[in-house]
N, CA, C and O atoms as a CHARMM CRD file, in Angstrom:
* protein
*
  376
    1    1 MET  N     -0.90200  -4.83300  23.83100 PROA 1      0.00000
    2    1 MET  CA    -0.28900  -5.40400  25.01200 PROA 1      0.00000
    3    1 MET  C      0.23800  -6.80700  24.72500 PROA 1      0.00000
    4    1 MET  O      1.34500  -7.15300  25.13900 PROA 1      0.00000
    5    2 SER  N     -0.54400  -7.60500  24.02500 PROA 2      0.00000
    6    2 SER  CA    -0.10600  -8.96400  23.75900 PROA 2      0.00000
    7    2 SER  C      0.91900  -9.02300  22.62100 PROA 2      0.00000
    8    2 SER  O      1.56800 -10.05200  22.43100 PROA 2      0.00000
    9    3 ASP  N      1.07300  -7.92700  21.86100 PROA 3      0.00000
   10    3 ASP  CA     2.06900  -7.91800  20.79100 PROA 3      0.00000
   11    3 ASP  C      3.47800  -8.07100  21.33800 PROA 3      0.00000
   12    3 ASP  O      4.29000  -8.80300  20.77000 PROA 3      0.00000
   13    4 GLY  N      3.77100  -7.39600  22.42000 PROA 4      0.00000
   14    4 GLY  CA     5.08100  -7.51500  23.03400 PROA 4      0.00000
   15    4 GLY  C      5.34300  -8.91100  23.57100 PROA 4      0.00000
   16    4 GLY  O      6.46800  -9.40800  23.51400 PROA 4      0.00000
   17    5 PHE  N      4.30900  -9.53200  24.08600 PROA 5      0.00000
   18    5 PHE  CA     4.43200 -10.89900  24.60300 PROA 5      0.00000
   19    5 PHE  C      4.80800 -11.85800  23.47700 PROA 5      0.00000
   20    5 PHE  O      5.75300 -12.63600  23.60700 PROA 5      0.00000
   21    6 TRP  N      4.05400 -11.80000  22.35600 PROA 6      0.00000
   22    6 TRP  CA     4.32200 -12.72100  21.25000 PROA 6      0.00000
   23    6 TRP  C      5.65700 -12.41400  20.58100 PROA 6      0.00000
   24    6 TRP  O      6.35700 -13.32200  20.13200 PROA 6      0.00000
   25    7 SER  N      6.00500 -11.13800  20.51700 PROA 7      0.00000
   26    7 SER  CA     7.30100 -10.77900  19.95400 PROA 7      0.00000
   27    7 SER  C      8.43000 -11.36400  20.79400 PROA 7      0.00000
   28    7 SER  O      9.41500 -11.86500  20.25000 PROA 7      0.00000
   29    8 GLY  N      8.29600 -11.30600  22.09800 PROA 8      0.00000
   30    8 GLY  CA     9.30600 -11.88000  22.98100 PROA 8      0.00000
   31    8 GLY  C      9.39100 -13.39100  22.86900 PROA 8      0.00000
   32    8 GLY  O     10.48100 -13.96200  22.88400 PROA 8      0.00000
   33    9 ILE  N      8.23200 -14.03800  22.75500 PROA 9      0.00000
   34    9 ILE  CA     8.21200 -15.49500  22.63100 PROA 9      0.00000
   35    9 ILE  C      8.88100 -15.93600  21.33200 PROA 9      0.00000
   36    9 ILE  O      9.77700 -16.78000  21.34700 PROA 9      0.00000
   37   10 PHE  N      8.44200 -15.35900  20.19900 PROA 10     0.00000
   38   10 PHE  CA     9.00500 -15.76600  18.91000 PROA 10     0.00000
   39   10 PHE  C     10.45700 -15.34500  18.76200 PROA 10     0.00000
   40   10 PHE  O     11.25800 -16.08200  18.18700 PROA 10     0.00000
   41   11 GLY  N     10.81000 -14.16900  19.27400 PROA 11     0.00000
   42   11 GLY  CA    12.19900 -13.72600  19.20300 PROA 11     0.00000
   43   11 GLY  C     13.11000 -14.58900  20.04400 PROA 11     0.00000
   44   11 GLY  O     14.24100 -14.86800  19.64700 PROA 11     0.00000
   45   12 GLY  N     12.63500 -15.01700  21.20000 PROA 12     0.00000
   46   12 GLY  CA    13.44000 -15.86500  22.06400 PROA 12     0.00000
   47   12 GLY  C     13.58800 -17.27500  21.54200 PROA 12     0.00000
   48   12 GLY  O     14.63000 -17.90300  21.73100 PROA 12     0.00000
   49   13 VAL  N     12.55600 -17.78300  20.88500 PROA 13     0.00000
   50   13 VAL  CA    12.59700 -19.15300  20.40100 PROA 13     0.00000
   51   13 VAL  C     13.34000 -19.24800  19.07400 PROA 13     0.00000
   52   13 VAL  O     14.23400 -20.07900  18.91200 PROA 13     0.00000
   53   14 PHE  N     12.96800 -18.39500  18.13000 PROA 14     0.00000
   54   14 PHE  CA    13.51000 -18.51300  16.77800 PROA 14     0.00000
   55   14 PHE  C     14.71100 -17.60900  16.51700 PROA 14     0.00000
   56   14 PHE  O     15.47800 -17.87600  15.59200 PROA 14     0.00000
   57   15 GLY  N     14.89700 -16.56300  17.28900 PROA 15     0.00000
   58   15 GLY  CA    15.95600 -15.59600  17.04300 PROA 15     0.00000
   59   15 GLY  C     17.36000 -16.17400  17.01800 PROA 15     0.00000
   60   15 GLY  O     18.08700 -15.93800  16.05300 PROA 15     0.00000
   61   16 PRO  N     17.77700 -16.92700  18.04400 PROA 16     0.00000
   62   16 PRO  CA    19.13700 -17.46400  18.04300 PROA 16     0.00000
   63   16 PRO  C     19.41100 -18.44400  16.89700 PROA 16     0.00000
   64   16 PRO  O     20.50100 -18.43200  16.32500 PROA 16     0.00000
   65   17 ALA  N     18.43800 -19.28600  16.56100 PROA 17     0.00000
   66   17 ALA  CA    18.64700 -20.24700  15.48200 PROA 17     0.00000
   67   17 ALA  C     18.76300 -19.54800  14.14000 PROA 17     0.00000
   68   17 ALA  O     19.63900 -19.87700  13.34000 PROA 17     0.00000
   69   18 ILE  N     17.88700 -18.58800  13.88800 PROA 18     0.00000
   70   18 ILE  CA    17.93500 -17.85000  12.62700 PROA 18     0.00000
   71   18 ILE  C     19.22500 -17.04200  12.54200 PROA 18     0.00000
   72   18 ILE  O     19.85900 -16.99500  11.48800 PROA 18     0.00000
   73   19 SER  N     19.61300 -16.41400  13.63200 PROA 19     0.00000
   74   19 SER  CA    20.83700 -15.61400  13.64600 PROA 19     0.00000
   75   19 SER  C     22.06700 -16.48200  13.38500 PROA 19     0.00000
   76   19 SER  O     22.96500 -16.06800  12.65300 PROA 19     0.00000
   77   20 ARG  N     22.12100 -17.65900  13.96300 PROA 20     0.00000
   78   20 ARG  CA    23.25900 -18.55000  13.77300 PROA 20     0.00000
   79   20 ARG  C     23.34800 -19.01300  12.31500 PROA 20     0.00000
   80   20 ARG  O     24.43400 -19.05900  11.73700 PROA 20     0.00000
   81   21 TYR  N     22.21100 -19.35100  11.73500 PROA 21     0.00000
   82   21 TYR  CA    22.19900 -19.80500  10.34300 PROA 21     0.00000
   83   21 TYR  C     22.58700 -18.68300   9.39100 PROA 21     0.00000
   84   21 TYR  O     23.39100 -18.89200   8.48200 PROA 21     0.00000
   85   22 LEU  N     22.02300 -17.49500   9.58900 PROA 22     0.00000
   86   22 LEU  CA    22.31000 -16.38000   8.69000 PROA 22     0.00000
   87   22 LEU  C     23.76200 -15.92000   8.80500 PROA 22     0.00000
   88   22 LEU  O     24.36600 -15.53900   7.80200 PROA 22     0.00000
   89   23 ALA  N     24.32600 -15.95000  10.00000 PROA 23     0.00000
   90   23 ALA  CA    25.71400 -15.53800  10.16700 PROA 23     0.00000
   91   23 ALA  C     26.64600 -16.45600   9.38900 PROA 23     0.00000
   92   23 ALA  O     27.60000 -15.99000   8.76800 PROA 23     0.00000
   93   24 ARG  N     26.37800 -17.75200   9.41700 PROA 24     0.00000
   94   24 ARG  CA    27.19100 -18.68600   8.63800 PROA 24     0.00000
   95   24 ARG  C     27.01100 -18.46300   7.14700 PROA 24     0.00000
   96   24 ARG  O     27.97400 -18.53100   6.38400 PROA 24     0.00000
   97   25 TRP  N     25.78500 -18.19900   6.73400 PROA 25     0.00000
   98   25 TRP  CA    25.48600 -18.00800   5.31500 PROA 25     0.00000
   99   25 TRP  C     26.09900 -16.71700   4.79300 PROA 25     0.00000
  100   25 TRP  O     26.61300 -16.69100   3.67500 PROA 25     0.00000
  101   26 PHE  N     26.05500 -15.64000   5.58200 PROA 26     0.00000
  102   26 PHE  CA    26.55900 -14.33900   5.15200 PROA 26     0.00000
  103   26 PHE  C     28.07000 -14.32600   4.99000 PROA 26     0.00000
  104   26 PHE  O     28.58800 -13.53700   4.20000 PROA 26     0.00000
  105   27 ARG  N     28.78600 -15.16300   5.70200 PROA 27     0.00000
  106   27 ARG  CA    30.24300 -15.16300   5.61700 PROA 27     0.00000
  107   27 ARG  C     30.75700 -15.66500   4.27600 PROA 27     0.00000
  108   27 ARG  O     31.93300 -15.48100   3.96200 PROA 27     0.00000
  109   28 ASN  N     29.90800 -16.29100   3.48600 PROA 28     0.00000
  110   28 ASN  CA    30.34000 -16.88100   2.21900 PROA 28     0.00000
  111   28 ASN  C     30.41100 -15.87400   1.07600 PROA 28     0.00000
  112   28 ASN  O     30.94400 -16.21400   0.02100 PROA 28     0.00000
  113   29 TYR  N     29.91000 -14.67600   1.22800 PROA 29     0.00000
  114   29 TYR  CA    29.79200 -13.73400   0.12000 PROA 29     0.00000
  115   29 TYR  C     30.59900 -12.47100   0.37200 PROA 29     0.00000
  116   29 TYR  O     30.81800 -12.07800   1.51800 PROA 29     0.00000
  117   30 ARG  N     31.03300 -11.84800  -0.69400 PROA 30     0.00000
  118   30 ARG  CA    31.74000 -10.57800  -0.62100 PROA 30     0.00000
  119   30 ARG  C     30.73000  -9.43900  -0.60600 PROA 30     0.00000
  120   30 ARG  O     29.64800  -9.54400  -1.18200 PROA 30     0.00000
  121   31 TYR  N     31.09500  -8.36200   0.05400 PROA 31     0.00000
  122   31 TYR  CA    30.15200  -7.25500   0.22300 PROA 31     0.00000
  123   31 TYR  C     29.84000  -6.55600  -1.09500 PROA 31     0.00000
  124   31 TYR  O     28.70600  -6.11800  -1.29100 PROA 31     0.00000
  125   32 TRP  N     30.79400  -6.43700  -1.99400 PROA 32     0.00000
  126   32 TRP  CA    30.51000  -5.74600  -3.24600 PROA 32     0.00000
  127   32 TRP  C     29.56500  -6.57600  -4.11100 PROA 32     0.00000
  128   32 TRP  O     28.76800  -6.01400  -4.86100 PROA 32     0.00000
  129   33 LYS  N     29.64100  -7.90600  -4.01800 PROA 33     0.00000
  130   33 LYS  CA    28.72200  -8.75300  -4.77500 PROA 33     0.00000
  131   33 LYS  C     27.29700  -8.62100  -4.23500 PROA 33     0.00000
  132   33 LYS  O     26.33500  -8.59200  -5.00300 PROA 33     0.00000
  133   34 ILE  N     27.17400  -8.54300  -2.92900 PROA 34     0.00000
  134   34 ILE  CA    25.86300  -8.35300  -2.31700 PROA 34     0.00000
  135   34 ILE  C     25.30400  -6.99500  -2.69400 PROA 34     0.00000
  136   34 ILE  O     24.10700  -6.87000  -2.95400 PROA 34     0.00000
  137   35 PHE  N     26.15200  -5.97400  -2.72900 PROA 35     0.00000
  138   35 PHE  CA    25.72700  -4.62600  -3.09700 PROA 35     0.00000
  139   35 PHE  C     25.19500  -4.59600  -4.52800 PROA 35     0.00000
  140   35 PHE  O     24.12000  -4.04800  -4.77700 PROA 35     0.00000
  141   36 VAL  N     25.93100  -5.17500  -5.46000 PROA 36     0.00000
  142   36 VAL  CA    25.50800  -5.17700  -6.87000 PROA 36     0.00000
  143   36 VAL  C     24.23100  -5.99800  -7.03700 PROA 36     0.00000
  144   36 VAL  O     23.31900  -5.58200  -7.75200 PROA 36     0.00000
  145   37 ALA  N     24.15900  -7.14500  -6.39200 PROA 37     0.00000
  146   37 ALA  CA    22.95800  -7.97500  -6.49700 PROA 37     0.00000
  147   37 ALA  C     21.74200  -7.26100  -5.91700 PROA 37     0.00000
  148   37 ALA  O     20.64400  -7.37400  -6.46100 PROA 37     0.00000
  149   38 ALA  N     21.92200  -6.52800  -4.82100 PROA 38     0.00000
  150   38 ALA  CA    20.80500  -5.80600  -4.21800 PROA 38     0.00000
  151   38 ALA  C     20.33000  -4.67400  -5.12700 PROA 38     0.00000
  152   38 ALA  O     19.12800  -4.42800  -5.22800 PROA 38     0.00000
  153   39 ILE  N     21.25700  -3.98400  -5.78600 PROA 39     0.00000
  154   39 ILE  CA    20.85100  -2.91500  -6.70600 PROA 39     0.00000
  155   39 ILE  C     20.04400  -3.49500  -7.86500 PROA 39     0.00000
  156   39 ILE  O     18.98400  -2.97000  -8.20500 PROA 39     0.00000
  157   40 PHE  N     20.54000  -4.57400  -8.47200 PROA 40     0.00000
  158   40 PHE  CA    19.79400  -5.19400  -9.57200 PROA 40     0.00000
  159   40 PHE  C     18.44600  -5.72600  -9.10300 PROA 40     0.00000
  160   40 PHE  O     17.46500  -5.67700  -9.84600 PROA 40     0.00000
  161   41 LEU  N     18.39300  -6.22900  -7.88800 PROA 41     0.00000
  162   41 LEU  CA    17.14300  -6.73300  -7.34700 PROA 41     0.00000
  163   41 LEU  C     16.12600  -5.61100  -7.15800 PROA 41     0.00000
  164   41 LEU  O     14.94800  -5.78400  -7.47100 PROA 41     0.00000
  165   42 VAL  N     16.57000  -4.46900  -6.65100 PROA 42     0.00000
  166   42 VAL  CA    15.65800  -3.33100  -6.46700 PROA 42     0.00000
  167   42 VAL  C     15.14900  -2.83000  -7.81200 PROA 42     0.00000
  168   42 VAL  O     13.95400  -2.58300  -7.97000 PROA 42     0.00000
  169   43 TYR  N     16.04600  -2.67900  -8.78000 PROA 43     0.00000
  170   43 TYR  CA    15.61900  -2.25000 -10.11400 PROA 43     0.00000
  171   43 TYR  C     14.67700  -3.27100 -10.74500 PROA 43     0.00000
  172   43 TYR  O     13.66200  -2.89600 -11.33200 PROA 43     0.00000
  173   44 GLY  N     14.99600  -4.53200 -10.63300 PROA 44     0.00000
  174   44 GLY  CA    14.17200  -5.57500 -11.23500 PROA 44     0.00000
  175   44 GLY  C     12.78500  -5.65500 -10.62600 PROA 44     0.00000
  176   44 GLY  O     11.79200  -5.75100 -11.34700 PROA 44     0.00000
  177   45 ILE  N     12.70900  -5.61500  -9.30000 PROA 45     0.00000
  178   45 ILE  CA    11.41100  -5.67600  -8.63500 PROA 45     0.00000
  179   45 ILE  C     10.58500  -4.44300  -8.94700 PROA 45     0.00000
  180   45 ILE  O      9.37500  -4.54500  -9.15200 PROA 45     0.00000
  181   46 SER  N     11.22200  -3.27300  -8.98700 PROA 46     0.00000
  182   46 SER  CA    10.48700  -2.04100  -9.32000 PROA 46     0.00000
  183   46 SER  C      9.93300  -2.09700 -10.73400 PROA 46     0.00000
  184   46 SER  O      8.78900  -1.71000 -10.97200 PROA 46     0.00000
  185   47 PHE  N     10.73700  -2.57600 -11.67200 PROA 47     0.00000
  186   47 PHE  CA    10.27600  -2.67500 -13.05600 PROA 47     0.00000
  187   47 PHE  C      9.13800  -3.68200 -13.19800 PROA 47     0.00000
  188   47 PHE  O      8.13800  -3.40200 -13.85800 PROA 47     0.00000
  189   48 ILE  N      9.28700  -4.84300 -12.58400 PROA 48     0.00000
  190   48 ILE  CA     8.25000  -5.87400 -12.69200 PROA 48     0.00000
  191   48 ILE  C      6.95500  -5.41900 -12.02900 PROA 48     0.00000
  192   48 ILE  O      5.87000  -5.67500 -12.54900 PROA 48     0.00000
  193   49 ALA  N      7.06100  -4.74500 -10.88200 PROA 49     0.00000
  194   49 ALA  CA     5.85500  -4.25500 -10.21100 PROA 49     0.00000
  195   49 ALA  C      5.14200  -3.21200 -11.06500 PROA 49     0.00000
  196   49 ALA  O      3.91700  -3.25200 -11.18500 PROA 49     0.00000
  197   50 ALA  N      5.88700  -2.27900 -11.66200 PROA 50     0.00000
  198   50 ALA  CA     5.26800  -1.27200 -12.52100 PROA 50     0.00000
  199   50 ALA  C      4.70600  -1.89800 -13.78500 PROA 50     0.00000
  200   50 ALA  O      3.65600  -1.47900 -14.27200 PROA 50     0.00000
  201   51 TRP  N      5.38900  -2.89000 -14.31700 PROA 51     0.00000
  202   51 TRP  CA     4.92500  -3.57000 -15.52600 PROA 51     0.00000
  203   51 TRP  C      3.60700  -4.29700 -15.26000 PROA 51     0.00000
  204   51 TRP  O      2.68000  -4.21100 -16.06600 PROA 51     0.00000
  205   52 LEU  N      3.51700  -5.00300 -14.14700 PROA 52     0.00000
  206   52 LEU  CA     2.29500  -5.73000 -13.82800 PROA 52     0.00000
  207   52 LEU  C      1.13900  -4.80300 -13.46500 PROA 52     0.00000
  208   52 LEU  O     -0.01800  -5.09800 -13.76600 PROA 52     0.00000
  209   53 LYS  N      1.45200  -3.68500 -12.81900 PROA 53     0.00000
  210   53 LYS  CA     0.39000  -2.77900 -12.37800 PROA 53     0.00000
  211   53 LYS  C     -0.07600  -1.84700 -13.48600 PROA 53     0.00000
  212   53 LYS  O     -1.27800  -1.64000 -13.65400 PROA 53     0.00000
  213   54 PHE  N      0.86800  -1.27500 -14.25400 PROA 54     0.00000
  214   54 PHE  CA     0.51300  -0.22500 -15.20600 PROA 54     0.00000
  215   54 PHE  C      0.75400  -0.59000 -16.65800 PROA 54     0.00000
  216   54 PHE  O      0.23700   0.08800 -17.54600 PROA 54     0.00000
  217   55 GLY  N      1.50800  -1.62100 -16.93000 PROA 55     0.00000
  218   55 GLY  CA     1.81000  -2.00500 -18.30000 PROA 55     0.00000
  219   55 GLY  C      3.28000  -1.81500 -18.61900 PROA 55     0.00000
  220   55 GLY  O      4.02800  -1.19800 -17.86000 PROA 55     0.00000
  221   56 LEU  N      3.67800  -2.36100 -19.76500 PROA 56     0.00000
  222   56 LEU  CA     5.08400  -2.35500 -20.15100 PROA 56     0.00000
  223   56 LEU  C      5.60600  -0.94700 -20.39900 PROA 56     0.00000
  224   56 LEU  O      6.72400  -0.62400 -19.99800 PROA 56     0.00000
  225   57 GLN  N      4.82400  -0.11600 -21.04600 PROA 57     0.00000
  226   57 GLN  CA     5.27700   1.24000 -21.37900 PROA 57     0.00000
  227   57 GLN  C      5.57200   2.05200 -20.11900 PROA 57     0.00000
  228   57 GLN  O      6.60400   2.71800 -20.03400 PROA 57     0.00000
  229   58 ASP  N      4.66900   1.99900 -19.14300 PROA 58     0.00000
  230   58 ASP  CA     4.90100   2.73800 -17.90000 PROA 58     0.00000
  231   58 ASP  C      6.02600   2.11600 -17.07400 PROA 58     0.00000
  232   58 ASP  O      6.70700   2.82000 -16.33000 PROA 58     0.00000
  233   59 GLY  N      6.22400   0.81400 -17.19800 PROA 59     0.00000
  234   59 GLY  CA     7.35500   0.17600 -16.52200 PROA 59     0.00000
  235   59 GLY  C      8.67600   0.67100 -17.06600 PROA 59     0.00000
  236   59 GLY  O      9.62200   0.89200 -16.31100 PROA 59     0.00000
  237   60 LEU  N      8.74300   0.84500 -18.36900 PROA 60     0.00000
  238   60 LEU  CA     9.96700   1.38900 -18.98300 PROA 60     0.00000
  239   60 LEU  C     10.17400   2.85100 -18.61100 PROA 60     0.00000
  240   60 LEU  O     11.31000   3.29000 -18.43400 PROA 60     0.00000
  241   61 VAL  N      9.08100   3.61100 -18.49200 PROA 61     0.00000
  242   61 VAL  CA     9.19400   5.01000 -18.06600 PROA 61     0.00000
  243   61 VAL  C      9.72700   5.08200 -16.63900 PROA 61     0.00000
  244   61 VAL  O     10.58500   5.91200 -16.33900 PROA 61     0.00000
  245   62 LEU  N      9.22500   4.21700 -15.75900 PROA 62     0.00000
  246   62 LEU  CA     9.72500   4.19200 -14.38800 PROA 62     0.00000
  247   62 LEU  C     11.20500   3.83000 -14.35600 PROA 62     0.00000
  248   62 LEU  O     11.98200   4.43100 -13.61400 PROA 62     0.00000
  249   63 LEU  N     11.58500   2.85600 -15.15400 PROA 63     0.00000
  250   63 LEU  CA    12.98600   2.46100 -15.20700 PROA 63     0.00000
  251   63 LEU  C     13.85300   3.60400 -15.71300 PROA 63     0.00000
  252   63 LEU  O     14.97000   3.79500 -15.23400 PROA 63     0.00000
  253   64 GLU  N     13.34800   4.36500 -16.67600 PROA 64     0.00000
  254   64 GLU  CA    14.09200   5.52500 -17.18000 PROA 64     0.00000
  255   64 GLU  C     14.25400   6.58400 -16.09600 PROA 64     0.00000
  256   64 GLU  O     15.31700   7.19500 -15.98200 PROA 64     0.00000
  257   65 HSD  N     13.21500   6.80500 -15.30400 PROA 65     0.00000
  258   65 HSD  CA    13.30400   7.78800 -14.21300 PROA 65     0.00000
  259   65 HSD  C     14.23900   7.30200 -13.10000 PROA 65     0.00000
  260   65 HSD  O     14.90100   8.10900 -12.44800 PROA 65     0.00000
  261   66 MET  N     14.29100   6.00200 -12.88900 PROA 66     0.00000
  262   66 MET  CA    15.16400   5.47600 -11.84100 PROA 66     0.00000
  263   66 MET  C     16.63100   5.49400 -12.24700 PROA 66     0.00000
  264   66 MET  O     17.50300   5.32100 -11.39600 PROA 66     0.00000
  265   67 LEU  N     16.92000   5.69900 -13.52300 PROA 67     0.00000
  266   67 LEU  CA    18.31300   5.76400 -13.97100 PROA 67     0.00000
  267   67 LEU  C     18.85000   7.19000 -13.98600 PROA 67     0.00000
  268   67 LEU  O     20.01800   7.39500 -14.31800 PROA 67     0.00000
  269   68 ASN  N     18.03400   8.18000 -13.63700 PROA 68     0.00000
  270   68 ASN  CA    18.52200   9.54500 -13.44500 PROA 68     0.00000
  271   68 ASN  C     19.25600   9.62300 -12.11800 PROA 68     0.00000
  272   68 ASN  O     19.20900   8.68500 -11.32300 PROA 68     0.00000
  273   69 PHE  N     19.94100  10.74900 -11.87300 PROA 69     0.00000
  274   69 PHE  CA    20.74200  10.85800 -10.65000 PROA 69     0.00000
  275   69 PHE  C     19.90900  10.71100  -9.37900 PROA 69     0.00000
  276   69 PHE  O     20.29000   9.92000  -8.51600 PROA 69     0.00000
  277   70 PRO  N     18.79400  11.42400  -9.21200 PROA 70     0.00000
  278   70 PRO  CA    18.04000  11.21500  -7.95900 PROA 70     0.00000
  279   70 PRO  C     17.45200   9.80900  -7.86000 PROA 70     0.00000
  280   70 PRO  O     17.30600   9.27500  -6.76100 PROA 70     0.00000
  281   71 GLY  N     17.12000   9.21400  -8.98500 PROA 71     0.00000
  282   71 GLY  CA    16.56600   7.87600  -8.97500 PROA 71     0.00000
  283   71 GLY  C     17.58300   6.80100  -8.65100 PROA 71     0.00000
  284   71 GLY  O     17.21200   5.70500  -8.23300 PROA 71     0.00000
  285   72 ILE  N     18.84300   7.09500  -8.83500 PROA 72     0.00000
  286   72 ILE  CA    19.89600   6.13100  -8.50700 PROA 72     0.00000
  287   72 ILE  C     20.13400   6.08200  -6.99500 PROA 72     0.00000
  288   72 ILE  O     20.54600   5.05200  -6.46300 PROA 72     0.00000
  289   73 LEU  N     19.87700   7.18100  -6.31600 PROA 73     0.00000
  290   73 LEU  CA    20.18800   7.25100  -4.89200 PROA 73     0.00000
  291   73 LEU  C     19.34500   6.29100  -4.05500 PROA 73     0.00000
  292   73 LEU  O     19.84100   5.74400  -3.06900 PROA 73     0.00000
  293   74 ILE  N     18.09500   6.07700  -4.42400 PROA 74     0.00000
  294   74 ILE  CA    17.22700   5.21200  -3.62300 PROA 74     0.00000
  295   74 ILE  C     17.68400   3.75400  -3.69700 PROA 74     0.00000
  296   74 ILE  O     17.85700   3.14000  -2.64400 PROA 74     0.00000
  297   75 PRO  N     17.89000   3.16300  -4.88000 PROA 75     0.00000
  298   75 PRO  CA    18.40300   1.78200  -4.89500 PROA 75     0.00000
  299   75 PRO  C     19.78500   1.63200  -4.26600 PROA 75     0.00000
  300   75 PRO  O     20.07000   0.61900  -3.62700 PROA 75     0.00000
  301   76 VAL  N     20.64000   2.63100  -4.44300 PROA 76     0.00000
  302   76 VAL  CA    21.97000   2.56100  -3.82300 PROA 76     0.00000
  303   76 VAL  C     21.83700   2.60300  -2.30700 PROA 76     0.00000
  304   76 VAL  O     22.52300   1.86200  -1.60400 PROA 76     0.00000
  305   77 GLY  N     20.96300   3.46200  -1.80000 PROA 77     0.00000
  306   77 GLY  CA    20.74000   3.53100  -0.35600 PROA 77     0.00000
  307   77 GLY  C     20.17100   2.24300   0.19700 PROA 77     0.00000
  308   77 GLY  O     20.57600   1.78500   1.26500 PROA 77     0.00000
  309   78 MET  N     19.22900   1.65600  -0.53100 PROA 78     0.00000
  310   78 MET  CA    18.66100   0.38200  -0.08600 PROA 78     0.00000
  311   78 MET  C     19.70600  -0.72100  -0.10900 PROA 78     0.00000
  312   78 MET  O     19.73500  -1.56400   0.78800 PROA 78     0.00000
  313   79 ALA  N     20.55800  -0.72700  -1.11200 PROA 79     0.00000
  314   79 ALA  CA    21.61500  -1.73100  -1.19600 PROA 79     0.00000
  315   79 ALA  C     22.63500  -1.53800  -0.07600 PROA 79     0.00000
  316   79 ALA  O     23.13300  -2.51600   0.48200 PROA 79     0.00000
  317   80 LEU  N     22.94500  -0.29800   0.25200 PROA 80     0.00000
  318   80 LEU  CA    23.88800  -0.04300   1.34800 PROA 80     0.00000
  319   80 LEU  C     23.32200  -0.49800   2.69100 PROA 80     0.00000
  320   80 LEU  O     24.05000  -1.03600   3.52500 PROA 80     0.00000
  321   81 VAL  N     22.03400  -0.28300   2.89400 PROA 81     0.00000
  322   81 VAL  CA    21.40500  -0.76100   4.12800 PROA 81     0.00000
  323   81 VAL  C     21.45100  -2.28500   4.18200 PROA 81     0.00000
  324   81 VAL  O     21.70600  -2.86300   5.23900 PROA 81     0.00000
  325   82 PHE  N     21.20600  -2.93500   3.05100 PROA 82     0.00000
  326   82 PHE  CA    21.26100  -4.38800   3.01500 PROA 82     0.00000
  327   82 PHE  C     22.67400  -4.89100   3.30000 PROA 82     0.00000
  328   82 PHE  O     22.84800  -5.85800   4.04100 PROA 82     0.00000
  329   83 VAL  N     23.68000  -4.24400   2.72000 PROA 83     0.00000
  330   83 VAL  CA    25.07300  -4.64600   2.97200 PROA 83     0.00000
  331   83 VAL  C     25.43100  -4.41500   4.43600 PROA 83     0.00000
  332   83 VAL  O     26.16000  -5.21500   5.02300 PROA 83     0.00000
  333   84 MET  N     24.93100  -3.33800   5.03300 PROA 84     0.00000
  334   84 MET  CA    25.19500  -3.09800   6.44300 PROA 84     0.00000
  335   84 MET  C     24.58200  -4.19900   7.30100 PROA 84     0.00000
  336   84 MET  O     25.20000  -4.64800   8.26600 PROA 84     0.00000
  337   85 CYS  N     23.36700  -4.64000   6.95700 PROA 85     0.00000
  338   85 CYS  CA    22.73800  -5.73000   7.69400 PROA 85     0.00000
  339   85 CYS  C     23.52400  -7.02600   7.53500 PROA 85     0.00000
  340   85 CYS  O     23.67100  -7.78900   8.49100 PROA 85     0.00000
  341   86 VAL  N     24.02500  -7.27400   6.33600 PROA 86     0.00000
  342   86 VAL  CA    24.84100  -8.47200   6.10800 PROA 86     0.00000
  343   86 VAL  C     26.13900  -8.38400   6.90200 PROA 86     0.00000
  344   86 VAL  O     26.57300  -9.37400   7.49100 PROA 86     0.00000
  345   87 PHE  N     26.75700  -7.21300   6.92200 PROA 87     0.00000
  346   87 PHE  CA    27.99800  -7.03300   7.68000 PROA 87     0.00000
  347   87 PHE  C     27.76500  -7.28500   9.16900 PROA 87     0.00000
  348   87 PHE  O     28.53500  -7.99900   9.81100 PROA 87     0.00000
  349   88 LEU  N     26.70600  -6.70000   9.70900 PROA 88     0.00000
  350   88 LEU  CA    26.43300  -6.89700  11.13200 PROA 88     0.00000
  351   88 LEU  C     26.05400  -8.34400  11.43100 PROA 88     0.00000
  352   88 LEU  O     26.40500  -8.88000  12.48200 PROA 88     0.00000
  353   89 GLY  N     25.33600  -8.97400  10.50000 PROA 89     0.00000
  354   89 GLY  CA    24.97800 -10.37700  10.70200 PROA 89     0.00000
  355   89 GLY  C     26.17000 -11.30400  10.61600 PROA 89     0.00000
  356   89 GLY  O     26.22000 -12.31700  11.31400 PROA 89     0.00000
  357   90 SER  N     27.12500 -10.97200   9.77200 PROA 90     0.00000
  358   90 SER  CA    28.29500 -11.83700   9.63900 PROA 90     0.00000
  359   90 SER  C     29.26100 -11.68600  10.80900 PROA 90     0.00000
  360   90 SER  O     30.09900 -12.55900  11.03400 PROA 90     0.00000
  361   91 ARG  N     29.15600 -10.60700  11.54200 PROA 91     0.00000
  362   91 ARG  CA    30.04900 -10.37800  12.68300 PROA 91     0.00000
  363   91 ARG  C     29.47700 -10.88100  13.99400 PROA 91     0.00000
  364   91 ARG  O     30.11900 -10.75200  15.03700 PROA 91     0.00000
  365   92 SER  N     28.28400 -11.45100  13.96200 PROA 92     0.00000
  366   92 SER  CA    27.68400 -11.92300  15.21600 PROA 92     0.00000
  367   92 SER  C     28.41400 -13.16500  15.70200 PROA 92     0.00000
  368   92 SER  O     28.88300 -13.97400  14.90100 PROA 92     0.00000
  369   93 ARG  N     28.50500 -13.30500  16.97700 PROA 93     0.00000
  370   93 ARG  CA    29.23900 -14.42500  17.57600 PROA 93     0.00000
  371   93 ARG  C     28.24500 -15.45300  18.08400 PROA 93     0.00000
  372   93 ARG  O     28.00600 -15.55400  19.28800 PROA 93     0.00000
  373   94 THR  N     27.67700 -16.20000  17.18600 PROA 94     0.00000
  374   94 THR  CA    26.74800 -17.26300  17.62200 PROA 94     0.00000
  375   94 THR  C     27.25900 -18.60100  17.19700 PROA 94     0.00000
  376   94 THR  O     26.62200 -19.61900  17.46800 PROA 94     0.00000
C-alpha cells in the first residue's frame, strides 16, 4: 500500500527534472551509435560477469555461444529496446 505512495512522491519530485536532463542529453547522439554501443556493452558485461563467476575459459565459451545466431538476437533486442527508450526520451517536450 505504501509502495504506491512513495512511488508517486519520488516520481513527482524527481521525474520532471530527470526527464528534462535526459532529453537534452539524448539529443546529442545518433541512434546507430547508441545501438552499437549498447550491443558492445551487453557483450562486455556478459563476458565479464561469466569471467568473474566461472573463470576465463567459461567466459570465452559464453562469448562463443553468444556469437551464434540465437545468441545474437538477445543483445540486439536489448539494444533495440535501449534505442527505443532513447528515442522516446529525446522526443519529450520538457
